[in-house]
C-alpha positions as CSV (number, residue, x, y, z in Angstrom):
1,M,0.9,9.5,-39.0
2,S,0.5,5.7,-38.9
3,T,-2.3,4.0,-37.1
4,V,-3.7,0.5,-36.4
5,R,-7.5,-0.2,-36.2
6,L,-8.4,-1.6,-33.0
7,T,-11.3,-2.1,-30.6
8,M,-11.5,0.5,-27.9
9,A,-10.7,-2.3,-25.2
10,Q,-7.4,-3.9,-27.5
11,A,-6.0,-0.2,-27.9
12,L,-6.6,-0.1,-23.9
13,V,-4.7,-3.8,-22.9
14,R,-1.9,-2.7,-25.6
15,F,-1.6,0.6,-24.0
16,L,-1.2,-0.6,-20.4
17,A,1.3,-3.4,-21.8
18,N,3.6,-0.4,-23.0
19,Q,3.7,1.5,-19.7
20,Y,7.0,1.8,-17.9
21,V,8.3,3.7,-15.2
22,E,11.7,4.7,-14.4
23,R,13.5,5.9,-11.2
24,D,17.1,6.1,-10.4
25,G,18.0,5.0,-13.9
26,I,15.8,1.7,-13.4
27,E,13.1,1.1,-15.8
28,Q,10.2,-1.7,-15.1
29,R,6.9,-2.0,-16.6
30,F,4.2,-0.4,-14.5
31,F,1.2,-3.0,-14.9
32,A,2.6,-6.4,-13.6
33,G,-1.2,-7.8,-15.0
34,C,-4.9,-7.4,-14.8
35,F,-7.1,-9.3,-12.2
36,G,-10.7,-9.4,-13.4
37,I,-14.2,-11.0,-12.9
38,F,-16.0,-11.3,-16.2
39,G,-19.8,-10.7,-16.7
40,H,-22.1,-8.7,-17.9
41,G,-20.4,-5.4,-19.0
42,N,-16.9,-6.4,-19.6
43,V,-16.5,-9.8,-21.4
44,A,-16.8,-9.3,-24.8
45,G,-14.6,-6.3,-25.0
46,V,-12.1,-6.0,-22.1
47,G,-12.2,-9.9,-21.7
48,Q,-11.7,-10.4,-25.6
49,A,-9.0,-8.3,-25.6
50,L,-6.9,-10.0,-22.9
51,Q,-7.2,-13.1,-24.0
52,Q,-5.5,-12.0,-27.5
53,Y,-3.2,-9.8,-26.0
54,A,-2.1,-12.2,-23.0
55,D,1.4,-12.5,-23.9
56,D,1.7,-8.8,-23.3
57,L,-0.6,-8.6,-20.3
58,T,-1.1,-11.5,-17.9
59,Y,-4.4,-12.0,-16.6
60,Y,-5.2,-13.6,-13.1
61,Q,-8.9,-14.6,-12.3
62,A,-10.2,-13.4,-9.5
63,R,-12.9,-14.5,-6.9
64,N,-14.1,-11.1,-5.2
65,E,-14.0,-7.7,-6.9
66,Q,-13.3,-5.9,-3.4
67,A,-10.0,-8.4,-2.9
68,M,-8.6,-7.9,-5.7
69,V,-8.3,-4.4,-5.5
70,H,-7.1,-4.7,-1.7
71,T,-4.7,-7.2,-3.5
72,A,-3.4,-4.9,-6.0
73,A,-2.8,-2.3,-3.8
74,A,-0.9,-4.5,-1.4
75,Y,1.0,-5.4,-4.4
76,A,1.7,-1.5,-5.2
77,C,2.6,-0.8,-1.7
78,Q,5.3,-3.6,-1.7
79,K,6.6,-2.6,-5.0
80,N,7.3,1.1,-3.5
81,R,4.4,2.3,-6.0
82,L,6.6,1.6,-9.0
83,Q,4.3,-0.9,-10.2
84,T,0.5,-2.1,-9.5
85,F,-2.1,-4.2,-11.1
86,A,-5.3,-3.1,-13.0
87,C,-8.3,-4.3,-12.4
88,T,-11.7,-4.8,-14.0
89,S,-15.1,-5.9,-13.1
90,S,-18.7,-6.2,-14.8
91,I,-21.4,-3.8,-14.2
92,G,-23.5,-3.1,-11.1
93,P,-22.4,-5.1,-8.0
94,G,-19.5,-6.3,-9.6
95,A,-18.3,-2.8,-10.3
96,T,-19.8,-1.5,-6.7
97,N,-17.6,-4.2,-5.2
98,M,-14.3,-2.5,-5.9
99,V,-15.9,1.2,-4.3
100,T,-14.1,0.3,-0.5
101,G,-11.1,-0.9,-2.2
102,A,-10.6,2.1,-4.2
103,A,-11.2,4.1,-1.2
104,L,-8.4,2.5,0.8
105,A,-5.8,3.2,-2.1
106,T,-6.6,6.6,-2.6
107,I,-6.9,7.2,1.2
108,N,-3.0,5.1,1.6
109,R,-1.5,7.0,-1.7
110,L,-1.6,3.7,-3.6
111,P,-1.9,3.4,-7.2
112,V,-4.7,1.1,-8.8
113,L,-6.1,1.1,-12.1
114,L,-9.7,0.3,-12.0
115,L,-11.7,-0.7,-15.2
116,P,-15.7,-1.6,-14.7
117,G,-17.9,-1.9,-16.9
118,D,-20.2,0.6,-17.7
119,I,-24.2,0.8,-19.6
120,F,-24.4,1.2,-23.3
121,A,-23.4,4.4,-24.2
122,S,-25.7,4.4,-27.2
123,R,-28.4,3.7,-24.5
124,G,-30.0,1.2,-27.3
125,P,-30.3,-1.4,-24.6
126,D,-32.0,0.6,-21.7
127,P,-32.3,-0.5,-19.2
128,V,-29.6,-3.3,-19.0
129,L,-29.5,-6.1,-16.2
130,Q,-28.3,-4.2,-13.0
131,Q,-28.5,-0.9,-14.5
132,L,-29.0,2.0,-11.9
133,E,-31.9,3.8,-13.0
134,A,-31.7,7.8,-11.3
135,P,-35.2,9.2,-12.2
136,H,-33.2,12.7,-11.9
137,D,-30.7,11.8,-13.7
138,G,-30.2,9.5,-17.2
139,S,-26.5,9.7,-17.5
140,L,-25.7,8.0,-13.9
141,S,-24.6,4.6,-13.1
142,V,-23.5,2.7,-10.4
143,N,-19.8,3.8,-11.7
144,D,-20.6,7.6,-10.6
145,C,-19.9,6.0,-7.2
146,F,-16.2,5.8,-8.0
147,R,-15.8,9.8,-8.1
148,S,-15.2,10.4,-4.8
149,V,-12.9,8.0,-4.2
150,S,-10.6,8.1,-6.8
151,R,-7.7,10.4,-7.9
152,Y,-8.9,10.4,-11.6
153,W,-12.2,9.5,-12.8
154,D,-13.4,9.6,-16.6
155,R,-16.2,7.7,-18.7
156,I,-15.3,6.7,-22.2
157,Q,-18.0,7.5,-24.4
158,R,-16.2,7.4,-27.6
159,P,-13.5,5.0,-28.6
160,E,-11.2,7.9,-29.5
161,Q,-11.9,9.4,-25.9
162,L,-9.4,6.2,-25.0
163,I,-6.1,8.4,-25.9
164,S,-6.9,11.3,-23.8
165,A,-8.0,9.9,-20.8
166,A,-5.5,6.9,-20.9
167,L,-2.7,9.5,-20.5
168,A,-4.4,11.2,-18.0
169,A,-4.8,8.0,-16.1
170,M,-1.2,7.7,-16.2
171,R,-0.2,10.8,-15.1
172,V,-2.4,10.4,-11.9
173,L,-1.0,6.7,-11.2
174,T,2.8,7.7,-11.6
175,N,2.7,10.5,-9.6
176,P,3.8,10.3,-6.1
177,A,2.1,13.6,-4.8
178,E,-1.2,12.7,-6.4
179,T,-1.8,8.7,-6.4
180,G,-4.5,6.5,-5.7
181,A,-7.1,4.8,-7.3
182,V,-7.9,5.9,-11.1
183,T,-11.0,4.6,-12.4
184,L,-11.9,4.7,-16.3
185,A,-15.7,3.5,-16.7
186,L,-16.1,1.3,-19.7
187,P,-19.4,1.2,-21.4
188,Q,-19.9,-2.1,-22.7
189,D,-20.7,-1.3,-26.5
190,V,-17.6,1.6,-26.8
191,Q,-15.5,-1.1,-25.5
192,A,-16.4,-3.3,-28.8
193,E,-16.3,-0.4,-31.0
194,A,-12.9,0.2,-33.5
195,H,-11.1,3.3,-33.8
196,D,-7.7,4.0,-35.9
197,Y,-5.0,4.7,-32.8
198,P,-1.8,6.1,-33.8
199,E,0.6,3.9,-33.1
200,E,2.9,6.0,-31.4
201,F,-0.2,5.8,-28.4
202,L,0.3,2.4,-28.4
203,G,4.3,2.5,-28.2
204,R,6.4,2.0,-25.2
205,R,6.3,4.8,-23.2
206,V,8.8,5.7,-20.1
207,W,7.2,7.9,-17.2
208,H,10.0,9.4,-15.3
209,I,9.7,9.8,-11.4
210,G,12.2,12.2,-10.1
211,R,13.2,13.4,-6.6
212,S,12.2,16.7,-6.2
213,L,13.8,19.1,-3.4
214,P,12.3,21.8,-1.2
215,D,13.1,25.4,-2.4
216,A,15.9,27.1,-0.2
217,A,14.1,29.4,1.7
218,A,12.1,26.2,3.4
219,L,15.3,24.5,3.9
220,E,16.7,26.9,5.8
221,R,13.7,27.3,8.0
222,A,13.9,23.8,8.5
223,L,17.4,23.8,9.4
224,N,16.8,26.7,11.9
225,A,14.2,24.9,13.4
226,I,16.1,21.6,13.7
227,R,19.3,22.9,15.4
228,G,17.3,25.3,17.6
229,S,15.6,22.1,19.1
230,K,16.3,20.6,22.3
231,R,13.6,17.3,22.1
232,P,13.5,16.6,18.5
233,L,11.7,13.6,17.3
234,V,11.2,11.9,13.8
235,V,7.9,10.4,12.7
236,A,8.8,7.9,9.8
237,G,5.7,7.3,7.5
238,G,5.3,5.6,4.5
239,G,7.1,8.0,2.3
240,V,10.1,6.7,3.7
241,I,9.5,3.2,2.3
242,Y,8.2,4.1,-0.8
243,S,11.1,6.5,-1.4
244,E,13.6,3.7,-0.5
245,A,15.0,6.2,2.2
246,T,15.5,3.7,4.8
247,D,19.4,3.6,4.6
248,T,19.3,7.6,4.4
249,L,16.9,8.0,7.5
250,R,19.5,5.4,9.4
251,R,22.2,7.2,8.6
252,F,20.5,10.7,9.6
253,V,19.4,9.7,13.0
254,E,22.6,8.0,13.8
255,Q,24.3,11.6,12.8
256,T,22.2,13.8,14.5
257,G,21.0,11.2,17.6
258,I,17.0,12.1,16.9
259,P,15.0,9.1,17.5
260,V,12.2,7.8,15.2
261,G,8.9,6.5,16.2
262,E,7.0,5.0,12.9
263,T,3.6,5.0,11.8
264,Q,1.6,2.0,10.4
265,A,2.9,2.5,7.0
266,G,6.2,3.4,8.1
267,K,6.9,0.0,10.2
268,G,10.6,-1.0,9.2
269,S,11.6,2.4,8.3
270,L,14.2,2.0,11.0
271,P,15.3,-1.7,12.2
272,Y,13.5,-2.3,15.6
273,D,16.6,-3.0,17.4
274,H,18.1,0.2,16.4
275,P,19.5,2.0,19.4
276,L,17.5,4.9,18.3
277,A,14.1,3.1,17.2
278,L,11.1,3.6,19.4
279,G,8.7,1.9,17.5
280,A,5.0,2.6,16.5
281,I,3.6,6.1,17.2
282,G,-0.3,7.1,18.3
283,A,-3.1,5.4,19.3
284,T,-1.4,2.2,18.9
285,G,2.2,3.0,19.6
286,T,4.6,1.8,22.1
287,F,5.4,3.6,25.6
288,A,9.0,4.6,24.2
289,A,7.8,6.3,21.1
290,N,4.6,8.1,22.9
291,R,6.4,9.6,25.9
292,A,9.0,10.5,23.2
293,A,6.1,12.3,21.5
294,H,4.8,14.0,24.5
295,E,7.8,16.2,25.5
296,A,9.0,16.3,21.8
297,D,9.6,20.4,20.9
298,L,10.1,19.6,17.2
299,V,8.2,16.8,15.2
300,I,10.2,16.1,11.6
301,G,7.0,14.2,9.7
302,I,8.7,12.3,7.0
303,G,6.3,10.7,4.4
304,T,3.2,10.9,6.7
305,R,-0.2,11.7,6.2
306,W,-0.7,12.4,9.9
307,S,-3.8,10.4,10.5
308,D,-5.7,10.4,13.8
309,F,-3.9,7.1,14.5
310,T,-0.5,8.8,14.4
311,T,-1.5,11.6,16.4
312,A,-3.7,9.8,18.6
313,S,-6.4,12.4,17.4
314,K,-4.0,15.3,18.1
315,T,-3.4,14.3,21.7
316,A,0.2,12.6,21.5
317,F,2.3,15.7,21.4
318,Q,1.8,17.9,24.7
319,N,4.7,20.3,24.8
320,P,3.2,23.8,24.7
321,E,6.2,24.6,22.0
322,V,6.3,22.2,19.8
323,R,6.4,22.7,16.2
324,F,6.4,20.7,13.0
325,V,8.4,20.1,9.9
326,N,7.0,17.9,7.2
327,I,9.0,16.5,4.2
328,N,6.5,15.2,1.8
329,V,5.8,15.1,-2.2
330,A,2.3,16.3,-1.4
331,D,1.8,19.7,-0.3
332,V,-1.9,18.6,1.4
333,D,0.1,16.5,3.7
334,A,3.2,18.8,4.1
335,L,1.0,21.8,5.4
336,K,-0.7,20.1,8.1
337,H,-0.5,21.0,11.8
338,A,1.1,24.6,10.6
339,G,4.4,23.0,10.0
340,I,7.2,24.1,8.2
341,S,6.9,22.4,4.6
342,L,9.4,20.8,2.9
343,L,7.8,19.8,-0.6
344,G,9.9,17.0,-2.0
345,D,11.4,13.5,-2.1
346,A,12.0,12.0,1.6
347,R,15.6,10.7,0.1
348,A,16.4,13.6,-1.5
349,T,15.5,16.0,1.3
350,L,17.2,14.1,4.1
351,E,20.3,13.9,2.0
352,V,20.3,17.7,2.0
353,L,19.3,18.1,5.5
354,G,22.0,15.4,6.7
355,G,24.7,17.3,5.0
356,E,23.6,20.8,6.5
357,L,23.6,19.3,9.8
358,S,27.0,18.1,9.8
359,G,28.3,19.0,13.0
360,F,24.6,18.9,14.9
361,E,23.9,16.4,17.4
362,V,21.3,16.2,20.4
363,E,22.1,16.5,23.7
364,R,24.1,13.4,24.7
365,E,21.7,12.5,27.6
366,Y,18.6,12.8,25.3
367,R,20.4,10.1,22.8
368,R,21.1,7.8,26.1
369,Q,17.2,8.4,27.2
370,S,16.3,7.3,23.6
371,E,18.2,4.4,23.7
372,R,17.1,3.3,27.5
373,A,13.4,3.8,25.7
374,N,14.2,1.3,23.3
375,K,15.9,-1.2,25.5
376,E,13.2,-0.8,28.1
377,W,10.4,-1.4,25.4
378,D,11.9,-4.4,24.1
379,R,12.1,-5.9,27.6
380,E,8.7,-5.0,28.1
381,V,7.6,-6.9,24.6
382,E,9.5,-9.9,25.9
383,R,7.7,-9.9,28.9
384,L,3.8,-9.6,27.1
385,Y,5.5,-12.7,24.8
386,T,6.2,-14.8,28.0
387,L,3.0,-14.3,30.2
388,G,2.0,-17.8,31.1
389,H,-1.5,-16.9,30.6
390,G,-4.0,-19.4,31.3
391,P,-6.0,-21.7,30.4
392,L,-5.6,-20.2,27.1
393,P,-2.5,-18.0,25.7
394,A,-2.7,-14.5,25.8
395,Q,-2.8,-12.4,22.6
396,S,0.6,-11.4,22.9
397,E,1.7,-14.8,23.5
398,V,0.0,-15.9,20.1
399,M,1.7,-13.3,18.4
400,L,5.0,-14.7,19.1
401,V,4.2,-18.2,18.0
402,P,5.1,-17.8,14.3
403,V,8.5,-16.3,15.1
404,K,9.5,-19.1,17.8
405,V,7.9,-21.5,15.0
406,A,10.3,-20.1,12.4
407,A,13.2,-20.2,14.6
408,A,12.6,-24.1,15.4
409,T,12.2,-25.8,12.3
410,T,12.6,-25.6,8.3
411,T,9.4,-27.2,8.2
412,F,7.1,-23.8,8.8
413,T,9.1,-22.0,6.7
414,V,9.2,-24.9,3.4
415,G,5.6,-25.5,4.4
416,I,4.6,-21.6,4.0
417,T,6.8,-21.4,0.8
418,A,4.6,-24.3,-0.6
419,A,1.6,-22.8,0.5
420,T,2.5,-19.4,-1.1
421,G,2.9,-20.9,-4.3
422,L,-0.7,-22.4,-4.1
423,L,-2.2,-19.5,-3.1
424,V,-0.5,-17.6,-6.3
425,M,-2.2,-20.8,-8.4
426,A,-5.4,-19.9,-6.6
427,V,-5.4,-16.3,-7.6
428,Q,-4.6,-17.6,-11.2
429,G,-7.7,-19.7,-11.1
430,R,-5.9,-23.1,-11.0
431,L,-6.3,-24.2,-7.7
432,D,-9.6,-23.8,-5.1
433,V,-8.7,-21.4,-2.4
434,R,-10.2,-24.1,0.0
435,D,-7.4,-26.4,-0.9
436,C,-4.9,-23.6,-0.2
437,A,-6.2,-22.8,3.4
438,V,-5.9,-26.5,4.0
439,V,-2.3,-26.7,3.3
440,V,-1.4,-23.4,5.1
441,A,-2.9,-24.9,8.2
442,A,-1.2,-28.0,7.5
443,A,2.4,-26.3,6.9
444,V,1.8,-24.3,10.1
445,V,0.6,-27.2,12.2
446,G,4.0,-29.0,11.0
447,G,6.2,-26.2,12.2
448,H,4.4,-26.2,15.7
449,A,5.2,-30.1,16.0
450,G,8.7,-29.4,14.9
451,A,9.1,-26.4,17.6
452,R,7.7,-29.2,20.1
453,L,10.1,-32.0,19.1
454,Q,12.6,-29.1,19.7
455,G,11.2,-28.8,23.1
456,R,10.6,-24.9,22.1
457,L,6.7,-25.3,23.3
458,S,5.3,-26.8,26.4
459,P,2.9,-30.0,25.6
460,V,-0.2,-27.9,26.9
461,R,1.0,-24.6,24.7
462,T,1.2,-26.8,21.9
463,R,-2.4,-28.3,22.0
464,Q,-3.8,-25.2,23.0
465,V,-1.6,-23.4,19.8
466,L,-3.2,-26.3,17.3
467,S,-6.6,-26.1,18.7
468,A,-6.7,-22.2,17.7
469,L,-5.1,-22.9,14.8
470,L,-7.7,-25.7,13.8
471,L,-10.6,-23.5,14.6
472,A,-8.9,-20.7,12.5
473,A,-8.8,-23.2,9.6
474,G,-12.1,-24.1,10.0
475,A,-13.3,-20.3,9.6
476,V,-11.1,-20.1,6.4
477,L,-13.0,-23.1,4.7
478,L,-16.4,-22.0,5.9
479,A,-15.6,-18.4,4.9
480,T,-15.1,-19.7,1.3
481,G,-17.8,-21.8,0.7
């Protein structure tokens, strides 16, 4: 077995740069790069390795540890959990700043790799700057805070431990049922210790993400429940989007006539103007979706974890005969509400259900009722957008402004595009975030000026909107120092 001598940090960076995922025959790199803020505990190890292998794994300068984890999670969400970022921090407050982001990623089943620096494994320099000195346990550091908010946690006490830990980390990160924040705490002395790593460990590795299906008996139970229902309702969660099942869902509901409510993570599962789209459901839902939920006798949850916002703290579904069918890759979610558990991929399972339900449709009046509810909610949204509230516009009117501006002038679009590029430069440390705030505000102001010229906004409303935007820009500048 051929080996190559590297520090633990060098081996880690090379390993991360060679991790790929494959789904439906499409391969892509799993790590788009690494965010980091360097200081005591990570600059000499991970920092050196990122500089040496900059062509293999791109480093992005961050300004706040919590923000970089949130950014990594948001990126993973937009990439349907097939790509993410690693995040490295210093010891102490640099590490604990990432705890909130880790919790968010884990709660929302989004893959993020956290690489906080840790205290010396050798215990030579003890205590180090910002070390947590627990009188009852000398092995504790602030990185133990990550245990409860990580789907996988490990501390690399010896350089050779990296091999098993890194593979375990990737197993969790790429598993749709288990994914979330993964933390590898890296003692600063171990980061710089050398070891003979197998070249196979450092080579290209592809993690295959399949589309699992529920067992036949569970499918039959679900099919019987759907066929026997009178007022079924689909609740589409983030799993619909992560599974790239939006087109499959559309075909399914058009075939069966079952209306759809969306969770916050599932927003966009069905186009808002689709006749069977009832909008958001639950505590922040539309009256269209919540009325349907109130009367539903069968609720088909697809890729949702059934949070309290979705269920309105378990008050949304009031039919005493209501039953649940849960399609999910994670059994912890598939078994909620004592539902019929369809443990499998959202798209693959919907395709099977659609095929087996050929010829099944809800009653025509129920479909028409859903279509009327869609139009009724659309009219209500339009009413809220145009309240004419004074002396200042209502919140719902302000929400419409970007839509009107985008339709009124290309100035807004061009300005936002330029501002987005500048924000990327800020992430890379090439431009101050305060300059970006000014440019974004200027772009939006320019867009509103264009809208005013085209007669889309009244003079009074234009002044009110511009005042609100300038106040927001000032707040951004103050917040960023």
